[in-house]
N, C-alpha and C positions, 0 to 999 in steps of 0.2 A: 309722928312716931307710929301712927296706926298702920299705914302702908308698909313701912320698914319692918314693923313687927310681923305683919302677915307674910312678907317675903322671907323673913328669917324662919318662921314656922314652916313655910312651904319647903324651904331649902333643907331644914332638919328632917322633914318627912321624907324628902327624896333621898337623902343620905341614909336614913333608916331603912327605906325600902331596898336600896342597893345593897346595904349590909346584910339584910335578911335574905335577899336573893342569893347573895354569895354563900351564906351559910347553908342555904337549901341545896345549892349545887354541891358543896362539900359533903353534905349528908348523903345525898343520892349517890355521889361518886363512891364514897366509902361503902355504902350498902351494896351497890352493884358489884364492887370489886371484892367484897368479902367472900370467904370460902362458902358461907352459908347462902349466898345469893343465888337466886334462880335465874338471874339475867343471862348467864351463860350456862345452859344445861350441860351437864357432863355427857360427852358423846359416848354412845354405846361402844363396847369393845369391838374392834374389827371395823369400825366406821372408816370409810374411805371417801373423801370429799372431792368434788370437782367444781372449780370456778370457771364459768363460761363468760368470756368477754368478747367485745367486738374489735377492739383496737389495742395495740401496745399503749401503755400508760393508764388504761382503765383500771388495772389491778391496784395501782397505788393511789390514783386520784379518788377512787370511790370505795375500794374494798380493803384498804390497808388494815383498818381495825379488826375486821373479821379474820383476815389472813394471819395477822400477828398473834391474835388471841388464840386461834385454833392451833397455831404453831407452838405456842406456849404450853398447850395441853398435849403436845406430841401427836396431834392428829395429822396423818398424811393428807396433803392437799395437792391435787393436780390442777393444772391450768390449761384450758383450751382457748386459744385466741383465734377468732374466725377470719382475721385479715392481718396483713402486714402493716396496715396504716400507710398505704402508699399514695394518699391523696396528693401530696406534694412531691411525689417521686423520691421518697425517702425510705422506702420499704426495707431495704437491706440494713440501713442504719438503725431503723426502729426495731427490727428483730433483735439486733445485738443489744440495744438498750433494754428491751424487755427481759432478756436473759439476765442482764446485770441487775435490774430491779428485782426480779424474782429471787435472785441469790441473796440480796439484802433482806428480803421478806421471808427468807427461809425455805424457798422452793427450789430444789435442785433442777438443773437444766434438763435432766432426764425425765422430769415430771411436767415439762412445758412442751406443748404442741402448738405450733403456729401454722395456720393454713394460709394458702395463697390461691384461692379458688377464683376462677375468672367470673363466676356469677355472684361473687361476694366482694365487690370493690368497696374500698373505703370512700364513701361519698354520702354526705348528709341528705341528698335528694334522691338517692337510689334505694328503692324498696327491695330489701332482701326477701327471698322466698322462704317463708317459715317451714314449708314442707322439706325443702333441701336442708335447711339448718337442723331441723328435727332429726332427719336421717343421719346427719353427721354426728350430732350429739348422742343419739341412741347407739350408734356404732361404738363410740368412745366409751360410753357407760358400760356396754356389754363387754368390751374388750378388757376393761380395767376393773370390773366388778365394783362400780361406784354405787354408793347408797345414800349420798347426800349431794345434791346439786344446788349451787348458788349462782344467781345471775341478777339482772336488772328487773324492775317491775315495768309495767306498761308505759310509764313516763320516762324511763331510762335515765333518771336523775337530771340530765342536761337537755332532755327532749330530742336527742339525736335519733334519727330514724333507724340506724343500725342497731342501737341499744334496744329499742323497742322490739325490733324484729327477733332478737335473741329471746326476749321474754315470751313473745307469741309462739315461738318454736317450742320452748320448754312447756308452756301451758298446753300446747297441742298434744305433746307427749303425755302429759298428766291427764288431760281430759279424755283422751282416747285410751287410757289405761295401758299405755305402752311402756311406761317406766316399770322397772322390776318392783315386785311387791314390797320389798324392804327399802325402797328408794324414796326419800323425801326431797322436796324442792322448796328452797327458800328464795324469796325475791327481795331485793334491797329497796327499802322505802324511799320514794322521792318526796322531797319537801318543797314548799314554796321558796321563792328567792330569798325572802327575809330570813327564814330559818336556816337556809342553806349557808348563809354567810355571817352567822353570829357565833361560829365555833362552839366552844364549850358552854356558852350561854344558852344553847338549845337543849342542854341536858334535862332540865326540869320538864320542858315541853315533850321531849321524847319519852321521858319516864311516865308522864301522865297519859299519853296516847297509847292505844292498843298496839301491841307488837308481840311476836312470838319469841324473839331473842334480841338482845342488845349487847353490843360489844363496845367497850370504852377503853381507850388507851391511857396508860400511864405516861408521864413526861418522857421517860427514856424510850418507850415504844413510839411515841409521837416523833421523836428525833429520828428514829429508825424509818418511820414512814416518810419523813421528809427526805432522808438520804436516798430512799428508793426513787422518789420523784426526781431527785437531782441526777439520777442515772439517765433520765430522758432529756439529755441536753438539747436535742433537736427541737424539743417542744417547749423549752423554758422561755417563753415570751414574757413580757413584763407583767401581764395580768395573772400568769401562772404563779409568779412569786407571791402575789397578793393572795391567791387561792390557798397556798400552803399555810398561811397564817389565819385566814378568815373562814375557810370552809369547815363545816361540821363533819364532813366526810373524812377529814384527816384525823378525827379523834373519836367519832361516834358512828356506828352502823346499827340501824334497826331493820330487822327482817320480818317479813310475813310468810307464813307457811301456806303453800298452795294446798287447799283442802276443800272438802265438800261444804 
């Protein structure tokens, strides 16, 4: 009876821990989504945001929580995609898919710019020139009076070299004080593989770790994020379907502010 009793005690403790963890998730979720929460700072009047990505589908695979929450606050968000995603010669198809996805995420096609620069090919082993990217981004920021830029951090979420190159370009603009005085830059936090694929279970960890802003989706918004990803039919391999249900980036975004 002794070993059986110990097993029962252990099982009860495990169930209690799971229950308490689920309660913690619900508490954080409600706190972060309440009107009084500082998780999503109210954007200043006149704020115009720009999301800079490397390839079509980056916008919904990684940034959907930010885009949908900013859209809910009626903040205009523009999107600059630095390539057509032509690695498998599907560039034209992927451009159309990106526009469809952006429409689902609340970004009109007139706010989407897709570049097809010969020096910025979609390739995981080609190093993009941060100087060139910085010039392209700065031109866009100046033209559209952008005062909030969002992009990847140095690890690029997936480790893709093109993602990291976008970060280094934005950081170059920031470190050389070339961004407009009122322009802030937010970089999306990359997590380890375990955190990346535990979906909403990562919420307490994200909450405890330092961050400047956190965006969390409600279930209806999560369904919207999935619908955006389904627009990228050319990219929906079997593991992408798993990604939709397991990735924290489909429900949680945490950003760090580039600052001194």
